[in-house]
C-alpha positions as CSV (number, residue, x, y, z in Angstrom):
1,X,32.9,-9.4,32.7
2,X,32.8,-11.7,35.8
3,X,32.3,-14.8,33.6
4,X,35.3,-13.7,31.5
5,X,37.5,-13.3,34.7
6,X,36.4,-16.8,35.9
7,X,37.4,-18.2,32.5
8,X,40.8,-16.6,32.6
9,X,41.3,-17.7,36.2
10,X,40.6,-21.3,35.1
11,X,43.2,-20.9,32.4
12,X,45.7,-19.6,35.0
13,X,45.3,-22.6,37.3
14,X,47.9,-25.3,36.6
15,X,46.6,-28.5,35.2
16,X,47.7,-32.0,35.9
17,X,51.1,-31.3,34.4
18,X,51.7,-28.3,36.7
19,X,53.2,-25.0,35.6
20,X,55.0,-24.9,32.3
21,X,52.9,-27.7,30.8
22,X,51.1,-27.0,27.5
23,X,47.7,-25.4,27.8
24,X,44.6,-25.9,25.6
25,X,43.5,-22.6,24.1
26,X,40.2,-22.2,22.2
27,X,40.5,-20.0,19.1
28,X,37.7,-19.1,16.6
29,X,37.6,-21.1,13.5
30,X,37.9,-19.2,10.2
31,X,34.7,-19.5,8.1
32,X,34.0,-18.9,4.5
33,X,30.6,-17.6,3.5
34,X,29.1,-19.0,0.2
35,X,25.8,-17.7,-1.3
36,X,23.9,-20.0,-3.6
37,X,21.3,-19.3,-6.3
38,X,18.4,-20.4,-4.1
39,X,19.1,-17.5,-1.7
40,X,20.8,-19.6,1.0
41,X,24.0,-18.5,2.8
42,X,26.3,-21.3,3.9
43,X,29.2,-21.0,6.4
44,X,32.0,-23.4,5.4
45,X,35.1,-24.1,7.4
46,X,38.3,-23.2,5.6
47,X,40.2,-25.8,7.6
48,X,37.9,-28.9,7.1
49,X,35.6,-27.8,4.3
50,X,32.5,-28.8,6.2
51,X,29.3,-26.7,6.4
52,X,28.9,-25.3,9.9
53,X,25.5,-23.7,9.4
54,X,23.1,-22.5,6.7
55,X,20.9,-19.4,6.6
56,X,18.0,-19.7,4.1
57,X,16.1,-16.8,2.7
58,X,12.8,-16.3,4.6
59,X,13.6,-19.3,6.9
60,X,14.8,-19.6,10.4
61,X,18.4,-18.8,11.3
62,X,20.5,-21.8,12.0
63,X,23.6,-21.5,14.3
64,X,26.5,-23.9,14.5
65,X,26.5,-26.4,17.3
66,X,30.1,-25.6,18.2
67,X,31.6,-22.5,16.5
68,X,34.8,-22.8,18.6
69,X,37.3,-25.5,17.7
70,X,39.9,-26.3,20.3
71,X,43.5,-26.3,19.0
72,X,46.4,-27.9,20.8
73,X,49.1,-25.3,21.1
74,X,51.4,-23.9,23.8
75,X,52.3,-20.3,23.0
76,X,52.0,-19.3,26.6
77,X,53.2,-20.7,29.8
78,X,51.6,-19.8,33.2
79,X,53.5,-16.5,33.3
80,X,52.2,-15.6,29.9
81,X,48.6,-16.4,30.8
82,X,49.0,-14.3,34.0
83,X,50.3,-11.3,31.9
84,X,47.3,-11.7,29.5
85,X,45.0,-11.7,32.6
86,X,46.5,-8.5,33.8
87,X,46.1,-6.9,30.3
88,X,42.4,-7.7,30.3
89,X,42.0,-6.2,33.8
90,X,43.7,-3.0,32.7
91,X,42.0,-2.7,29.3
92,X,38.4,-4.1,29.7
93,X,37.3,-2.1,26.6
94,X,39.5,-3.9,24.2
95,X,38.3,-7.3,25.5
96,X,34.7,-6.2,25.0
97,X,35.4,-5.1,21.4
98,X,37.0,-8.4,20.7
99,X,34.3,-10.7,22.1
100,X,31.1,-8.8,21.5
101,X,29.1,-9.8,18.5
102,X,26.3,-7.3,17.6
103,X,23.8,-8.8,15.2
104,X,20.5,-7.1,14.3
105,X,17.8,-7.2,11.6
106,X,16.4,-4.1,9.9
107,X,13.2,-3.8,7.9
108,X,13.3,-1.8,4.7
109,X,10.7,-1.0,2.1
110,X,11.5,-0.2,-1.5
111,X,9.1,1.1,-4.2
112,X,8.9,-1.1,-7.2
113,X,11.2,0.0,-10.0
114,X,13.6,1.9,-7.7
115,X,16.9,1.1,-6.2
116,X,18.0,1.1,-2.5
117,X,21.2,2.3,-0.9
118,X,22.6,0.0,1.8
119,X,25.2,1.2,4.3
120,X,27.2,-1.9,5.4
121,X,29.4,-0.8,8.3
122,X,31.4,-2.7,10.8
123,X,31.3,-2.4,14.6
124,X,35.1,-2.3,14.8
125,X,37.5,0.3,13.4
126,X,39.6,-2.0,11.3
127,X,37.6,-5.0,10.0
128,X,39.5,-7.7,8.3
129,X,37.0,-8.2,5.5
130,X,33.5,-7.1,4.7
131,X,30.9,-7.3,2.0
132,X,27.2,-7.7,1.0
133,X,25.7,-11.1,0.1
134,X,22.5,-10.9,-2.0
135,X,20.8,-12.6,-4.9
136,X,20.0,-9.3,-6.7
137,X,22.4,-7.1,-8.6
138,X,24.5,-4.7,-6.5
139,X,26.9,-1.9,-7.1
140,X,29.6,-0.5,-4.8
141,X,29.2,3.2,-4.6
142,X,31.7,4.3,-1.9
143,X,33.8,2.7,0.8
144,X,35.9,3.6,3.8
145,X,38.0,1.8,6.4
146,X,34.9,0.8,8.4
147,X,32.0,1.0,5.9
148,X,30.9,0.2,2.4
149,X,28.0,1.8,0.5
150,X,26.1,-0.3,-2.0
151,X,23.3,0.3,-4.4
152,X,21.0,-2.7,-5.0
153,X,18.2,-3.1,-7.6
154,X,15.3,-4.9,-6.0
155,X,12.3,-6.2,-7.9
156,X,10.8,-8.5,-5.3
157,X,11.0,-9.2,-1.6
158,X,14.5,-10.4,-0.6
159,X,17.1,-10.6,2.2
160,X,20.5,-8.8,2.2
161,X,23.3,-9.9,4.5
162,X,26.0,-7.5,5.4
163,X,29.0,-9.3,6.9
164,X,32.4,-8.3,8.3
165,X,35.1,-9.8,10.5
166,X,36.3,-8.1,13.6
167,X,39.2,-9.7,15.6
168,X,38.7,-13.0,14.0
169,X,34.9,-13.2,14.5
170,X,32.3,-13.0,11.8
171,X,29.4,-10.6,12.3
172,X,26.2,-10.3,10.2
173,X,23.6,-7.6,9.7
174,X,20.4,-8.6,8.1
175,X,18.2,-6.4,5.9
176,X,14.7,-7.6,5.1
177,X,13.6,-5.8,1.9
178,X,9.9,-5.5,1.1
179,X,8.9,-4.2,-2.4
180,X,5.7,-2.2,-2.7
181,X,3.6,-0.4,-5.3
182,X,1.8,2.6,-3.7
183,X,-1.8,3.6,-4.5
184,X,-1.2,6.5,-7.0
185,X,-4.8,6.7,-8.3
186,X,-8.2,6.0,-6.6
187,X,-11.3,5.8,-8.9
188,X,-14.9,5.9,-7.5
189,X,-18.1,5.2,-9.5
190,X,-21.8,5.2,-8.5
191,X,-24.2,2.9,-10.4
192,X,-26.8,4.4,-11.1
193,X,-26.2,8.0,-10.4
194,X,-30.0,8.9,-10.4
195,X,-32.1,6.8,-7.9
196,X,-35.3,6.8,-5.9
197,X,-35.4,6.8,-2.1
198,X,-35.3,3.2,-0.9
199,X,-33.9,1.7,-4.0
200,X,-30.5,-0.1,-4.3
201,X,-27.4,1.4,-5.8
202,X,-23.7,0.2,-6.0
203,X,-20.5,2.0,-4.9
204,X,-17.4,0.7,-6.6
205,X,-13.8,1.8,-5.7
206,X,-10.8,0.7,-7.8
207,X,-7.1,1.2,-7.1
208,X,-5.0,0.3,-10.1
209,X,-1.5,-1.4,-9.9
210,X,-1.0,-1.7,-6.1
211,X,0.9,-4.2,-3.9
212,X,1.0,-5.8,-1.4
213,X,-2.7,-6.3,-0.8
214,X,-2.4,-7.2,2.9
215,X,-1.2,-3.6,3.7
216,X,-4.1,-1.9,1.8
217,X,-7.3,-0.7,3.5
218,X,-10.1,0.8,1.4
219,X,-12.8,3.0,3.0
220,X,-16.0,4.2,1.4
221,X,-17.4,7.5,2.8
222,X,-20.6,9.5,2.6
223,X,-19.4,13.0,3.6
224,X,-17.4,12.2,6.8
225,X,-19.4,9.1,7.6
226,X,-17.9,5.6,7.0
227,X,-20.2,3.4,4.9
228,X,-17.8,0.5,4.4
229,X,-14.3,-0.5,5.3
230,X,-12.2,-3.4,4.0
231,X,-8.6,-4.5,4.5
232,X,-7.6,-6.7,1.6
233,X,-6.2,-10.2,2.1
234,X,-3.8,-12.3,0.3
235,X,-0.4,-11.8,-1.3
236,X,0.3,-10.6,-4.8
237,X,3.5,-11.5,-6.6
238,X,3.1,-8.4,-8.9
239,X,1.1,-5.2,-8.7
240,X,-2.6,-5.7,-9.4
241,X,-5.8,-3.7,-9.4
242,X,-7.7,-3.7,-6.1
243,X,-11.5,-3.5,-6.4
244,X,-14.0,-3.0,-3.6
245,X,-17.8,-2.9,-4.1
246,X,-20.6,-2.1,-1.7
247,X,-24.4,-2.2,-2.3
248,X,-26.7,0.0,-0.2
249,X,-30.1,1.6,-0.3
250,X,-30.6,5.3,-1.2
251,X,-31.6,7.6,1.6
252,X,-33.1,11.1,1.4
253,X,-29.9,12.6,2.8
254,X,-27.6,10.9,0.2
255,X,-28.4,13.7,-2.2
256,X,-26.9,16.3,0.1
257,X,-23.4,14.6,0.6
258,X,-20.4,13.7,-1.6
259,X,-19.3,10.2,-1.9
260,X,-15.5,9.5,-1.7
261,X,-13.1,6.5,-1.5
262,X,-9.9,6.5,0.6
263,X,-7.0,4.1,0.1
264,X,-4.5,3.7,2.9
265,X,-1.3,1.6,2.6
266,X,0.3,0.9,6.0
267,X,4.0,0.0,5.7
268,X,5.0,1.0,9.2
269,X,5.4,-2.7,10.4
270,X,7.9,-3.1,7.5
271,X,10.0,-0.1,8.2
272,X,8.0,2.3,6.0
273,X,5.3,4.9,6.5
274,X,1.6,5.4,5.9
275,X,0.5,6.3,2.3
276,X,-2.9,7.9,1.9
277,X,-4.9,8.6,-1.3
278,X,-8.5,10.0,-1.9
279,X,-10.7,9.8,-4.9
280,X,-12.6,12.6,-6.6
281,X,-16.0,13.2,-4.9
282,X,-19.1,11.8,-6.6
283,X,-22.7,13.1,-6.3
284,X,-25.8,10.9,-6.1
285,X,-29.1,12.4,-7.3
286,X,-32.0,11.2,-5.1
287,X,-35.7,11.9,-5.7
288,X,-38.8,10.7,-3.7
289,X,-41.8,8.8,-5.2
290,X,-44.5,11.3,-4.1
291,X,-42.8,14.0,-6.1
292,X,-43.6,11.9,-9.2
293,X,-47.4,11.9,-8.4
294,X,-47.4,15.6,-7.8
295,X,-45.6,16.2,-11.1
296,X,-48.2,14.0,-12.8
297,X,-51.0,15.9,-11.3
298,X,-49.5,19.2,-12.3
299,X,-49.0,18.0,-15.9
300,X,-52.6,16.7,-16.0
301,X,-54.0,20.0,-14.8
302,X,-51.9,22.0,-17.2
303,X,-53.0,19.7,-20.0
304,X,-56.7,20.1,-19.1
305,X,-56.4,23.9,-18.9
306,X,-54.6,24.0,-22.3
307,X,-57.4,21.9,-23.8
308,X,-60.1,24.1,-22.4
309,X,-58.3,27.2,-23.7
310,X,-58.0,25.7,-27.2
311,X,-61.6,24.5,-27.1
312,X,-62.8,28.0,-26.0
313,X,-60.9,29.6,-28.8
314,X,-62.3,27.2,-31.4
315,X,-65.8,27.7,-30.0
316,X,-65.5,31.5,-30.2
317,X,-64.3,31.2,-33.7
318,X,-67.2,28.9,-34.8
319,X,-69.8,31.1,-33.1
320,X,-68.4,34.2,-34.7
321,X,-68.5,32.7,-38.1
322,X,-72.1,31.6,-37.5
323,X,-73.2,35.0,-36.4
324,X,-71.4,36.7,-39.3
325,X,-73.1,34.3,-41.8
326,X,-76.5,34.9,-40.3
327,X,-76.1,38.6,-40.4
328,X,-74.8,38.7,-43.9
329,X,-77.7,36.5,-45.1
330,X,-80.5,38.9,-43.7
331,X,-78.9,41.9,-45.5
332,X,-79.1,40.1,-48.8
333,X,-82.9,39.2,-48.4
334,X,-83.7,42.9,-47.6
335,X,-81.8,44.0,-50.7
336,X,-83.7,41.6,-52.9
337,X,-87.0,42.8,-51.5
338,X,-86.1,46.4,-52.1
339,X,-85.1,45.6,-55.7
340,X,-88.4,43.7,-56.4
341,X,-90.4,46.6,-54.9
342,X,-88.6,49.1,-57.1
343,X,-89.2,47.0,-60.2
344,X,-92.9,46.7,-59.4
345,X,-93.3,50.4,-58.9
346,X,-91.6,51.1,-62.2
347,X,-94.0,48.8,-64.1
348,X,-97.0,50.6,-62.6
349,X,-95.7,53.9,-63.6
């Protein structure tokens, strides 16, 4: 406000020609905004046709060296300037609305395959013209005296420029759109699933069709303990599968815990939120080497006992047969002897 008063006081002071001489008044130059296919926005003077500044997509913002063009005109004499000065003193709010230029940038995230609604609103109550400059398709849904509601279909990262003119000055609001594909499925595999204590096994976690990679962090867990953590690097023009592998040795306690994989996508720096997905738990079967020797000993002992049992059964059978044969043979000899004795006695008689 003090700087504005000093400017008006300077205008009130008479120049070399004294009071009543023509004054030089600086008025804003009318600009025409042109959007090209490469995503650049050019500000072109309607009066001269020259390009005042260019705003490229993803690049730095360029401002005109002199956005105000002095025009020689004498609509006011010294008395008129004095009345304008009094009007500004009485109505400071109107002067603030006329000269203030609010510009800001907003970060937005849009899921791949979905549309986004953009509210393009002006800072004044009666903007002269307004619109939305973009390289993607747009659709005007609703509009009012101070705002317009658009629906845009975004398939890749882009920049939207909402512009409007208030009291002869152009104002721009910038929307940085980031497209993402969230982790909808997390797959965990253990290779092999049956291991010996001290041997190596592989944990692999896969997240299909996800982007961007630089916002994704994959964590491998044993129970609640973090085994491995990795934030992916690099940019992906389209959704791709993220794969993280980790090799480790089997411990005795591994068989008592579940293995899981967590995928976190952090979009908070881009105007979004944190997305969290967890895989189904997997179990690792772990056995110790000394258990194998004990099992071998048990199997050997059982085999020996079984062999002895079978051998004893066979031996009993053989001995029984031998005893039966011997006993049957003695009875036959005695019968023959009795028969011969009977025949001999019969002959003597």
